[in-house]
C-alpha positions as CSV (number, residue, x, y, z in Angstrom):
1,M,90.5,101.7,138.6
2,E,88.4,99.1,140.3
3,N,86.7,98.4,137.0
4,T,90.1,98.2,135.2
5,S,91.1,95.6,137.8
6,R,88.0,93.5,136.8
7,L,89.1,93.7,133.1
8,H,92.7,92.7,134.2
9,D,91.4,89.6,136.1
10,T,89.2,88.7,133.1
11,L,92.1,88.9,130.6
12,M,94.5,87.1,132.9
13,E,92.0,84.2,132.9
14,V,91.4,84.4,129.1
15,Y,95.1,84.6,128.0
16,G,96.4,82.3,130.8
17,Q,94.6,79.2,129.6
18,H,97.7,77.4,128.4
19,D,101.1,76.5,130.0
20,K,103.4,78.1,127.5
21,W,104.2,81.1,129.7
22,L,107.7,80.8,131.0
23,D,107.0,83.4,133.7
24,K,103.6,84.6,134.8
25,R,105.0,88.0,135.2
26,H,105.3,88.2,131.4
27,L,101.5,87.5,131.2
28,N,100.7,90.1,133.7
29,V,102.7,92.8,132.0
30,M,101.2,91.9,128.6
31,V,97.7,92.1,130.0
32,W,98.3,95.6,131.3
33,M,99.6,96.7,127.9
34,I,96.5,95.3,126.3
35,I,94.3,97.1,128.8
36,G,96.2,100.3,128.0
37,L,95.7,99.7,124.3
38,I,91.9,99.1,124.7
39,W,91.4,102.2,126.9
40,S,93.7,104.7,125.1
41,G,93.0,103.4,121.6
42,K,96.5,103.9,120.5
43,I,100.0,102.4,120.7
44,G,102.4,104.2,123.1
45,L,104.2,102.9,126.1
46,T,103.6,106.2,127.9
47,E,99.9,106.3,126.8
48,W,99.3,103.0,128.6
49,I,100.8,104.0,131.9
50,P,97.6,105.7,133.3
51,F,95.6,102.5,133.0
52,T,98.1,100.3,134.9
53,M,97.4,99.6,138.5
54,T,100.9,100.0,140.1
55,T,102.6,102.1,142.7
56,A,105.8,102.2,140.6
57,L,107.1,105.4,139.0
58,A,105.8,106.1,135.5
59,S,109.4,105.8,134.1
60,S,109.7,102.3,135.7
61,T,106.4,101.2,134.2
62,Q,107.5,102.4,130.8
63,R,110.8,100.5,131.1
64,R,108.9,97.4,132.1
65,F,106.8,97.6,128.9
66,S,109.9,98.2,126.8
67,R,111.8,95.2,128.4
68,W,108.8,93.0,127.6
69,L,108.8,94.0,123.9
70,H,112.5,93.4,123.6
71,N,112.6,90.2,125.7
72,E,113.9,87.3,123.5
73,R,112.4,84.7,125.9
74,I,108.9,85.8,124.7
75,E,108.2,83.6,121.7
76,V,105.3,85.0,119.8
77,N,104.0,81.9,118.0
78,S,104.0,79.5,120.9
79,L,102.1,82.0,123.1
80,Y,99.5,82.9,120.4
81,A,98.9,79.6,118.7
82,P,97.0,77.9,121.6
83,L,94.7,80.9,121.9
84,V,93.8,81.2,118.3
85,Y,93.4,77.5,118.2
86,Q,90.9,77.7,121.0
87,A,88.9,80.4,119.1
88,I,88.5,78.2,116.0
89,A,88.6,74.7,117.5
90,K,85.0,74.1,116.7
91,W,85.2,75.5,113.1
92,K,83.6,72.8,111.0
93,A,81.0,74.4,108.7
94,G,82.2,75.4,105.3
95,P,85.7,76.4,104.1
96,L,88.0,78.5,106.2
97,Y,89.5,81.3,104.1
98,L,93.0,82.6,104.8
99,A,94.4,85.8,103.4
100,L,98.1,86.5,102.9
101,D,99.4,90.1,102.5
102,T,102.1,92.5,103.6
103,S,102.0,96.0,105.0
104,M,104.9,98.5,105.2
105,L,105.9,100.4,108.3
106,W,107.8,103.7,107.8
107,N,109.1,102.3,104.4
108,Q,111.6,100.4,106.5
109,Y,109.9,97.3,107.9
110,C,107.6,94.8,106.1
111,L,104.9,93.1,108.1
112,I,103.9,89.7,106.5
113,R,100.7,88.3,107.9
114,I,98.3,85.4,107.3
115,S,94.9,86.1,108.7
116,I,91.6,84.3,109.1
117,V,88.9,85.9,107.1
118,Y,86.0,86.5,109.4
119,R,82.7,88.4,108.9
120,G,84.0,91.4,106.9
121,R,87.3,91.6,108.8
122,A,90.3,89.3,109.3
123,V,91.8,88.0,112.6
124,P,95.6,87.5,112.6
125,L,96.8,83.9,112.5
126,V,100.6,84.1,112.1
127,W,103.0,87.0,111.1
128,K,106.6,88.0,110.7
129,V,108.3,91.4,110.6
130,I,111.5,91.9,108.5
131,E,113.6,94.9,107.8
132,H,112.8,95.3,104.1
133,A,112.2,98.4,102.0
134,S,109.5,96.8,99.8
135,S,106.2,95.1,100.2
136,S,107.2,92.4,97.7
137,V,108.8,89.4,99.4
138,E,110.2,86.1,98.1
139,F,108.4,82.7,98.7
140,Q,111.2,81.4,101.0
141,T,110.8,84.4,103.3
142,Y,107.1,83.7,104.1
143,R,107.2,79.9,103.7
144,P,107.8,79.4,107.5
145,L,104.5,81.3,108.1
146,L,102.7,78.8,105.9
147,D,104.1,75.9,108.0
148,Q,103.1,77.6,111.2
149,A,99.6,78.2,110.0
150,W,99.4,74.5,108.8
151,E,100.4,73.3,112.3
152,I,97.7,75.4,114.0
153,L,94.9,74.5,111.6
154,S,95.8,70.8,111.4
155,E,95.4,70.6,115.2
156,C,91.9,72.1,114.8
157,G,90.9,69.5,112.2
158,C,90.2,72.2,109.6
159,Y,90.7,70.4,106.3
160,D,88.9,72.7,103.8
161,I,91.3,75.6,103.7
162,V,91.4,78.2,100.9
163,M,94.3,80.7,100.6
164,L,93.7,84.1,99.1
165,A,96.5,86.3,97.8
166,D,97.1,89.3,95.6
167,R,99.4,89.7,92.6
168,G,102.5,90.2,94.7
169,F,102.2,86.4,95.6
170,A,101.6,85.1,92.1
171,D,104.4,82.6,92.3
172,T,104.1,79.1,91.0
173,E,106.4,77.8,93.7
174,F,103.9,79.2,96.3
175,M,100.9,77.7,94.4
176,G,102.6,74.3,94.2
177,Y,103.5,74.3,97.9
178,L,99.9,75.1,98.9
179,S,98.5,72.2,96.8
180,Q,101.2,69.6,97.1
181,E,102.6,70.1,100.6
182,L,99.8,71.6,102.6
183,G,96.8,70.2,100.8
184,W,95.1,73.7,100.6
185,H,93.1,75.3,97.9
186,W,93.9,78.7,96.6
187,R,92.7,81.8,94.6
188,I,95.5,84.1,93.6
189,R,95.2,87.2,91.4
190,V,97.7,87.5,88.6
191,K,98.8,90.1,86.0
192,K,97.9,90.3,82.3
193,S,101.5,89.5,81.5
194,F,101.1,85.9,82.7
195,K,101.6,83.4,80.0
196,V,98.8,80.9,79.3
197,R,99.2,77.6,77.6
198,R,95.9,76.0,76.3
199,R,95.6,72.6,74.7
200,G,95.4,72.9,71.0
201,R,96.2,76.7,71.1
202,R,99.3,78.8,70.9
203,T,101.0,80.1,74.1
204,C,100.0,83.7,74.7
205,N,99.8,86.4,77.4
206,I,96.5,86.8,79.2
207,R,96.1,90.3,77.8
208,T,95.7,88.9,74.3
209,I,92.6,86.8,75.4
210,F,91.1,89.4,77.7
211,P,87.3,89.4,77.4
212,P,85.4,92.6,76.1
213,T,83.9,95.0,78.6
214,G,81.0,93.4,80.4
215,H,82.2,89.8,79.9
216,A,83.7,87.2,82.1
217,H,85.6,84.2,80.8
218,F,86.5,81.0,82.6
219,L,89.3,78.8,81.3
220,R,89.9,75.3,82.7
221,H,92.7,72.7,82.3
222,I,95.3,75.3,81.3
223,H,99.0,75.7,82.2
224,I,100.7,79.0,83.1
225,T,104.1,80.6,82.9
226,D,107.2,79.2,81.1
227,K,107.3,76.5,83.8
228,R,104.0,75.1,82.4
229,F,102.6,75.0,85.9
230,G,99.2,73.3,86.1
231,P,96.7,72.3,85.2
232,V,94.9,75.2,86.8
233,S,91.7,77.3,86.1
234,L,91.5,80.9,85.2
235,A,88.7,83.5,85.9
236,I,88.8,86.8,83.9
237,A,86.3,89.6,84.3
238,N,86.1,93.0,82.7
239,H,83.5,95.0,84.5
240,R,81.5,97.6,82.5
241,S,80.9,100.5,85.0
242,S,83.8,100.4,87.4
243,S,86.6,99.5,84.9
244,E,87.7,96.7,87.3
245,Q,89.6,93.9,85.6
246,W,90.1,90.8,87.7
247,I,92.3,87.8,86.7
248,V,92.2,85.0,89.3
249,V,94.0,81.7,89.1
250,S,92.6,78.8,91.0
251,D,93.5,75.1,91.7
252,E,89.8,74.3,91.3
253,P,87.3,75.0,88.4
254,T,86.4,78.6,88.3
255,T,82.9,80.2,88.3
256,L,81.4,83.5,89.1
257,E,81.7,82.4,92.8
258,T,85.5,82.6,92.4
259,F,85.3,86.4,92.2
260,D,83.2,86.4,95.4
261,E,85.8,84.2,97.1
262,Y,88.7,86.3,96.0
263,G,86.9,89.4,97.1
264,L,87.2,88.1,100.7
265,R,90.9,88.9,100.4
266,F,90.2,92.6,100.9
267,D,89.2,91.8,104.5
268,I,92.9,91.6,105.5
269,E,93.3,95.1,104.3
270,E,90.6,96.1,106.8
271,N,92.6,94.2,109.4
272,F,95.7,96.3,108.6
273,L,93.6,99.4,108.7
274,D,92.3,98.5,112.2
275,D,96.0,98.2,113.2
276,K,96.8,101.6,111.8
277,S,94.7,104.7,111.2
278,N,91.2,103.1,111.9
279,G,92.1,101.6,115.2
280,F,95.3,101.0,117.2
281,Q,97.6,103.6,115.5
282,L,100.5,101.2,114.9
283,E,102.5,103.7,112.9
284,A,102.6,106.0,115.9
285,S,104.9,103.5,117.6
286,Q,108.5,104.5,118.2
287,I,109.7,100.9,118.2
288,R,112.3,100.2,115.5
289,S,113.3,96.6,115.9
290,P,111.8,93.7,113.9
291,Q,111.7,91.4,116.9
292,A,110.1,94.0,119.1
293,L,107.6,94.8,116.4
294,E,106.6,91.2,116.2
295,R,105.9,91.1,119.9
296,L,104.0,94.4,119.6
297,C,101.9,92.7,116.8
298,L,101.2,89.9,119.4
299,I,99.6,92.6,121.6
300,L,97.5,93.8,118.7
301,A,96.6,90.2,117.7
302,L,95.5,89.2,121.2
303,A,93.5,92.4,121.6
304,T,91.9,91.9,118.2
305,L,91.1,88.2,118.9
306,Y,89.4,89.1,122.2
307,L,87.5,92.1,121.0
308,V,86.2,90.2,117.9
309,S,85.2,87.3,120.1
310,Q,83.4,89.7,122.4
311,G,81.7,91.3,119.4
312,T,80.6,87.9,118.2
313,A,79.0,87.1,121.6
314,V,77.2,90.5,121.7
315,V,75.7,90.0,118.3
316,S,74.7,86.4,119.0
317,S,73.0,87.5,122.2
318,E,71.1,90.2,120.2
319,Q,72.5,93.0,122.3
320,R,74.3,94.8,119.5
321,R,72.2,97.9,119.6
322,L,73.3,98.7,123.1
323,V,76.6,99.8,121.7
324,D,76.0,100.1,117.9
325,P,73.7,103.0,117.0
326,H,73.0,101.8,113.5
327,W,69.7,100.1,112.6
328,F,71.6,97.6,110.5
329,R,75.0,96.4,111.8
330,G,77.2,99.4,110.9
331,N,80.2,98.6,113.0
332,S,82.7,95.8,112.6
333,Y,82.8,93.0,115.1
334,L,86.0,94.5,116.4
335,K,84.4,97.8,117.1
336,I,81.3,96.3,118.6
337,G,83.5,94.2,121.0
338,W,85.6,97.2,121.7
339,K,82.7,99.5,122.6
340,W,81.0,96.7,124.7
341,T,84.2,96.0,126.7
342,K,84.6,99.7,127.6
343,K,81.0,100.1,128.6
344,A,80.9,96.7,130.4
345,I,83.7,97.6,132.8
346,I,81.8,100.8,133.7
347,Q,78.3,99.4,133.8
348,G,79.2,96.1,135.3
349,W,78.1,94.1,132.2
350,N,79.3,90.6,131.5
351,L,82.6,90.0,129.6
352,I,83.5,86.8,127.9
353,H,86.0,84.4,129.4
354,L,86.6,82.2,126.3
355,L,87.8,83.1,122.9
356,F,85.4,81.9,120.1
357,L,84.9,82.7,116.4
358,D,81.6,81.3,115.1
359,D,81.9,79.2,111.9
360,Q,78.3,80.0,110.9
361,P,77.5,82.7,108.2
362,D,77.3,86.3,109.5
363,P,73.7,86.7,110.8
364,F,73.9,90.5,110.3
365,P,76.3,91.5,107.5
366,S,77.5,95.1,107.8
367,I,75.6,97.7,105.9
368,S,76.7,101.3,105.9
369,S,73.3,102.7,105.2
370,R,69.8,101.7,104.2
371,T,70.1,103.7,101.0
372,Q,73.2,101.8,100.0
373,W,71.4,98.5,100.6
374,L,68.4,99.5,98.4
375,N,70.6,100.8,95.6
376,L,73.2,98.0,95.6
377,P,73.7,97.3,91.8
378,S,73.0,93.9,90.4
379,L,76.1,93.2,88.3
380,R,75.8,90.9,85.4
381,F,78.3,89.5,82.9
382,K,78.1,87.6,79.7
383,V,79.9,84.5,80.7
384,A,81.9,81.9,78.7
385,F,83.4,78.7,79.9
386,F,86.3,77.1,78.0
387,D,87.5,73.6,78.9
388,F,90.9,72.6,77.6
389,S,91.0,69.1,79.1
390,P,91.9,66.2,76.8
391,K,88.2,65.4,76.4
392,G,87.8,68.5,74.3
393,A,86.7,72.2,74.6
394,S,83.3,73.5,75.5
395,D,81.8,77.0,75.4
396,C,78.6,78.0,77.0
397,T,77.0,81.5,77.7
398,A,74.7,82.7,80.5
399,L,73.8,85.9,82.3
400,P,74.2,85.2,86.1
401,A,74.5,87.8,88.8
402,C,77.9,88.6,90.5
403,Q,78.3,90.7,93.6
404,A,82.0,90.5,94.0
405,L,83.0,93.5,92.0
406,A,80.4,95.6,93.7
407,Q,82.3,95.6,97.0
């Protein structure tokens, strides 16, 4: 318990580095919940009790946790924003990719989240929980999240933002808001039924111009849907061996790199997996209130942010193999930070006191095995570019490599 107390003091310092806490007791209770989450590896108010230093009865500790989660004075965004801002404040190199997605809880609640794509995983940025029986949500429902994300990122001075989203968010109102109101770029997957309007050609569905197997086509200066939204660019790929068919709309000219960029969107699915079966066991929660679930997601987000920051520090200091048994990096930064934190409070190792996500490329990308690395296929497409700008159309063919569909 003495070591648990050291972790408590560390997290109190880390999370208490802003003045948004209305009551320091709220911070203290939250830190004990995060410690319980880290040690037990699961969500459960009773599961966290053994890791809390208190002389109170177990029932009193459980009620304290429950009151925190249902406390309307605890405003999620105002408490989390300064901390995630601190983690990315020095992010200057290259674009910052965001991923928007939803996840269902017990077929009753829909978790909408925008996350920062980071080194094979995603770190929560803003989120919202609604009572909704479907993972499909309207633009006006998640628009406030975009505004909140913009406020955080504008404070950081991050100007090169790219939003990634799946087919459920293929909405021209969403696309227009990203470009015109927020000044962000975007890569959004769409369905074959989307209408395409090309200069000098008849309007058609994407399925009628789909490339043959093993080909990728890139259309520029086109308009989409009956609203004639655009001009936009389109990337279409029909992979030979995996039967993958990707259709990505972008506000910028598309190339093979567009598929690699869109492929980063899957990192938010790993983020949801860490919340659920691969990590914190969110679906084991007995909480059935949208507002309480949002505060519970704050606990998860803060734990994720700290553990990923700790994992980043471990890898940067070349100490990864003290906790990761793989020759190559086989664990995520979350798992590396998680293992380090547990071992550090037993061994007396150092723990970080500042949140930090490095903007440099991942020095050690995750590889599940040496065999996989040696056998990674080199995917190639026959590529055609079509430019439907007023200047005229052009068509060129090449055979470049593309790794996106291999992931």
